[in-house]
C-alpha positions in Angstrom: 114.1 94.6 80.4 111.3 93.6 83.0 112.1 93.9 86.4 110.6 91.5 88.8 110.3 90.7 92.3 110.0 86.9 93.9 109.6 86.1 97.2 112.4 83.7 97.7 110.7 81.4 100.4 108.2 80.6 97.8 110.7 80.0 95.0 110.6 76.2 95.4 106.7 75.8 95.9 105.8 78.0 92.8 107.7 78.9 89.8 106.0 81.4 87.5 106.2 80.4 83.8 105.9 83.9 82.1 105.9 82.5 78.7 103.1 80.0 79.3 101.1 82.6 81.0 101.5 84.9 78.1 100.1 82.3 75.9 97.2 81.3 77.7 96.2 84.6 78.3 96.1 85.3 74.6 94.1 82.2 74.3 91.6 83.4 77.1 91.0 86.6 75.0 90.7 84.5 71.7 87.3 83.1 73.2 86.0 86.4 72.7 86.4 86.1 68.9 83.7 85.2 66.4 82.9 81.3 66.4 83.9 80.7 62.8 87.3 82.4 63.4 87.9 80.4 66.5 86.9 77.0 64.9 89.3 78.0 62.0 92.1 79.4 64.2 92.1 82.7 62.3 91.7 85.1 65.2 94.1 88.0 64.3 97.1 88.8 66.4 96.6 85.8 68.6 96.5 83.0 66.0 99.3 84.8 64.4 101.5 84.7 67.5 100.5 81.2 68.5 99.6 79.3 65.4 99.9 75.7 66.8 96.3 75.2 67.9 94.9 72.3 65.9 91.4 70.8 66.1 89.7 73.6 67.7 86.3 73.3 68.6 83.8 75.8 70.2 81.2 74.7 72.9 78.4 77.1 74.1 75.1 77.3 75.6 72.9 79.8 73.9 70.4 80.3 76.6 73.1 81.1 79.2 75.2 82.9 76.6 78.5 81.0 77.9 81.0 79.7 75.7 84.5 78.1 75.5 86.5 76.2 73.1 88.7 72.9 73.4 92.0 72.4 71.1 95.2 70.6 71.1 98.4 72.7 71.2 101.0 71.0 69.2 103.9 73.3 70.9 103.1 72.7 74.4 101.6 69.0 73.6 98.7 70.0 75.6 94.9 69.5 75.5 94.0 73.3 76.2 90.5 74.3 77.4 89.4 77.9 77.4 86.5 79.6 78.9 85.1 83.0 77.8 84.3 85.8 80.0 81.0 87.4 80.0 79.7 88.9 76.7 79.0 92.0 78.6 81.9 92.7 81.1 80.6 95.9 82.6 77.1 94.4 83.3 78.9 91.1 84.6 81.0 93.2 87.2 77.8 95.2 88.4 75.7 92.2 88.6 78.1 90.1 90.9 76.2 89.2 94.0 77.1 87.2 97.4 75.1 84.0 96.8 76.8 80.8 97.5 75.9 77.0 96.9 77.3 73.7 97.5 79.8 72.5 94.9 80.2 68.7 95.1 80.5 66.0 97.7 84.2 65.6 97.4 84.8 69.4 98.5 82.0 69.9 101.0 82.3 73.6 100.2 80.5 76.2 98.8 81.1 78.3 95.6 79.4 81.3 94.0 76.1 80.3 92.7 76.3 82.3 89.3 79.5 81.2 88.6 78.7 77.5 89.1 75.6 78.0 87.1 77.7 79.4 84.2 80.1 76.3 84.4 77.4 73.8 84.5 75.8 75.1 81.5 79.0 74.2 79.6 79.7 70.9 81.4 77.6 68.6 79.4 79.1 69.8 76.3 82.7 69.8 77.4 82.4 66.4 79.0 81.9 64.7 75.5 84.5 66.7 73.9 87.1 66.0 76.6 86.6 62.1 76.5 87.2 62.4 72.5 90.3 64.6 73.0 92.0 62.2 75.8 91.4 59.4 73.4 93.2 61.0 70.6 95.8 62.4 73.0 96.4 60.1 75.5 99.7 61.6 76.7 98.9 65.1 76.4 99.1 67.6 79.3 96.1 69.7 80.4 96.1 73.4 80.1 93.0 75.4 81.3 92.6 79.4 81.1 89.9 82.0 81.2 89.4 85.5 81.7 87.0 87.2 84.1 84.0 84.9 84.4 85.9 82.5 82.2 88.5 82.4 84.8 86.0 81.4 87.4 84.7 78.7 85.2 88.1 77.4 84.5 88.8 77.2 88.2 85.9 75.0 88.7 86.6 73.0 85.8 90.3 72.3 86.7 89.3 71.6 90.1 87.1 68.8 89.2 89.5 67.5 86.5 92.4 67.3 89.1 90.0 65.8 91.9 90.1 62.7 89.4 93.9 62.7 89.8 94.9 64.6 86.7 97.5 67.2 86.9 96.4 70.4 85.4 98.0 73.8 84.6 95.4 76.7 85.3 95.9 80.1 84.4 93.1 82.4 85.3 93.2 86.2 84.2 91.4 88.9 86.3 89.2 86.1 87.7 86.7 86.8 90.6 86.8 85.0 93.7 85.2 81.6 93.2 84.5 80.0 96.6 84.7 79.9 100.5 87.4 79.2 102.9 86.6 75.3 102.6 86.8 75.5 98.7 90.4 77.1 99.4 91.6 74.2 101.4 90.1 71.5 99.3 91.7 73.4 96.2 94.9 73.8 97.8 95.3 70.2 97.9 94.7 69.3 94.3 97.3 68.8 91.7 96.8 72.2 90.3 99.6 74.5 89.1 97.4 77.6 89.3 98.8 81.2 88.2 96.0 83.9 89.1 97.0 86.9 87.0 95.8 90.2 88.4 96.5 93.7 86.6 97.0 96.8 88.3 93.7 98.0 89.9 91.4 95.7 88.2 88.0 95.6 90.1 87.1 91.9 89.2 89.5 90.1 91.6 88.1 92.2 94.4 84.8 90.6 93.9 82.7 88.9 95.4 83.9 90.9 98.7 86.2 88.9 101.2 83.9 90.1 103.8 81.2 87.9 102.3 83.1 84.7 102.7 84.8 84.5 99.5 88.4 83.7 99.1 90.9 83.3 96.2 93.1 80.4 95.9 96.9 80.6 95.1 99.0 81.5 93.4 98.8 85.2 92.5 101.0 87.1 90.0 100.2 90.7 90.3 101.2 93.0 87.5 101.1 96.1 89.4 101.9 98.4 86.5 101.0 96.3 83.9 104.3 95.3 82.5 106.3 94.4 85.7 105.1 91.8 88.2 105.3 90.4 91.8 105.0 86.7 92.7 102.9 87.3 95.6 103.1 85.2 98.9 101.3 81.8 99.1 99.0 82.7 101.8 95.3 82.0 102.8 93.3 85.1 102.7 95.7 86.6 100.1 98.7 88.5 100.1 97.9 92.0 101.1 100.5 93.6 99.3 99.5 92.4 95.8 96.3 93.4 94.1 94.2 93.3 97.4 96.2 96.5 98.5 94.8 98.4 95.5 92.5 101.1 96.3 89.9 103.1 93.9 89.8 99.9 91.7 88.5 100.4 88.3 87.1 98.2 85.3 89.6 99.7 82.6 92.4 97.6 84.1 90.2 94.5 83.6 90.0 94.6 79.6 93.8 94.3 79.0 96.3 91.9 80.3 100.0 91.2 79.4 99.2 93.4 76.1 96.2 91.3 75.0 92.6 92.3 74.7 89.5 91.4 72.8 90.8 93.8 69.9 93.6 91.3 69.1 90.8 89.3 67.6 91.1 91.4 64.4 94.4 93.1 64.9 97.5 92.3 62.9 100.5 91.2 64.8 102.7 94.1 66.1 106.2 93.3 66.9 
């Protein structure tokens, strides 16, 4: 049985849905699978565990090497949008810089230039698909997720979708910091239920560095040993007792979350 620690003062503000987080984490790693397998929803242990995705369609930008997929989840009755992380995570982590750029006029904030470029490369493809799914599933909820760079793109997409008044459930997995303090303030007032998963000493959530004006948005759930978790304090500047407290960060903890990894694309389901 898992042990968990929840800050009681935050219980009313944020309720961690562990089952949904596990499902969306699996979907986030599913984005690394082969395109044909994703479109056919035949992605090893992931689709065996969660077979209820239908009308799955991959969208991508070949020049930017960015990708994601959209689907309808009949189990949760949600239009589900998934962004893939970098196709070379090691290089992605090494190349994260500190450049910021303006996001949109509604936000009046700045976000990471590279993350915005990656998201923008997919937006033109996603906008058309989103309209199609909203017509087909007019009463569906919206679930958005992504691992690593995919988590950064998912954050930007969820913020734009919710700024139009749409309620969004967002689960990011090992995502880096996306924007500045103004982005934090703007995002905090949007109708987004955000679960920001961090794992042990994963280096990605520590980048780009806080000292260069980047801040995470709430709410963090830290799997401090990979299995047990803490629901972290909902504070500006991050809860310093959660993943921010980790020293000697590493890349190994970035490759697997909640028992899911890219290896699940071809693996048989293990009970």
